[in-house]
C-alpha positions, 0 to 999 in steps of 0.5 A: 500500500502506498501513501497518498499525500495530499497537495499543500493546497493552500486553497487560496487558489480555489478561493481566488478562482471564485473572484476576480482581481478586483473584487475577491473579498480578503476573507475568502482567501484567509479562510482558505489558508487557515481552515483546511478540510478535516478528513475523518480517520476511517482506517487503522494499522494492521499491526498492533498499535496504541492510541495516544493523546499528545499535548501540542502547543495549547491543544491535544493531538490524537495519534498512534504508536505502532511498535515493531515486533522485530529487534528495534532499530529506531523511531519514525514520526510521520507527518501528513499533508494538508487536508489529510490525517494520520491514516496516510501513514499506513503505507509507511507502517506496513513497510517499516514496522517489520523492518524494526521501526516504531512508527508514530503518526498523529493528526496535525492541528485542525486535521483528523481528530486533533483539536484546533481549526487553523493551519499555520504551515509549520509555525505552530505545527513545529511547536506541536512536533517538539511537544510530541518528541518530548513526550516520547522521551526518545534520544533519536527520531527520524521525521518523515513528512509529506507535503505540508508535513515535510515542511513542518519536519524541515522546520523542526529539524533545524533546531531539535538535536533529537532529529537525526534525519528527515525524509521530505516528500514534495515540500514547499520552500516557503508559504508566500512563494507557493501561494503566489505560484498557485494564484491564477493569472487574474489575481492581483498582488493586492488580492493575495497580500490582503488575504495573507494580512487577514490570515496573519491577524486571525491565525496569530502567525507571520506568513514569512515564518512558515519557511523551510528554506529559512530553516534549511541552512541550520539543518545539519542532519541528513535529508532525503528529498523527493519531488514529482518531476511533473508536480504542478501543485507544488513545483519541483523548484521548491524542493530544489531550493530547499536542497540547495540551502541545506547545511548538511548531507542531502540528496534530491531525487525527482521522480519522472512523470510523478505529480504531487500525489504520485511520488510514493507510488513507486517501489524504487522510491521506497527502496531508496528510503530503506537504503537511506535509513540503513545509513542514517540509523547507524550514524548516532552510534558511530564514534 
């Protein structure tokens, strides 16, 4: 089973399509940015798992811990995309729990069954992730993020010494740029700027703080990036920019003909991730 990442749909584009450059109410765009679709969790892991509640930054997050039944090699924390939930971790669970990894997956704030109703694209989400790692009491964790989740993982990895590696699938480089990339030709700069200004006020965050590319130079641990070469939702240039800015070991693979949701539908991608993990999990034990 493969993961089906959901695009980092700053549904700003959809909102902009409802209006014109001259008359789009800023609230439409702000609502699209702040309030993602909440998809219900309808499936659970096939392996034994624990239901967990994590204390995030001022709210409660619902998740799973799927424990390996093999000699334990490490812990992977899965972070889903916007409009998605922890259910999309099941492909990762089926592949890596039998290889000796515990998998932690939780619904991001405003998603699934977690509390909250706003998305800040990493500003508050990375604080939630830090709290989740705190609660696990693990010395070393690997972050596996898809789309929005990849952006959150990269932002946390910059400042958390417990993160020993990141798998990033279809990240955006920064919120402001990806929103402009997605805006239709008739949307004015003023439309987008006004929507962001209102979203900042209502969501209590700064748009420019949601930026994996700003975090990248501080990341010194290995990062493995994948991006669909045919991705028109979040263009491959986003991962390329992050890759170029990273301060540690890094590798970027563009997946031929893959769109935003297709990257993890290729077995060679999973094989590459497995090989990369074999190298990363040995690093903390190396003198």
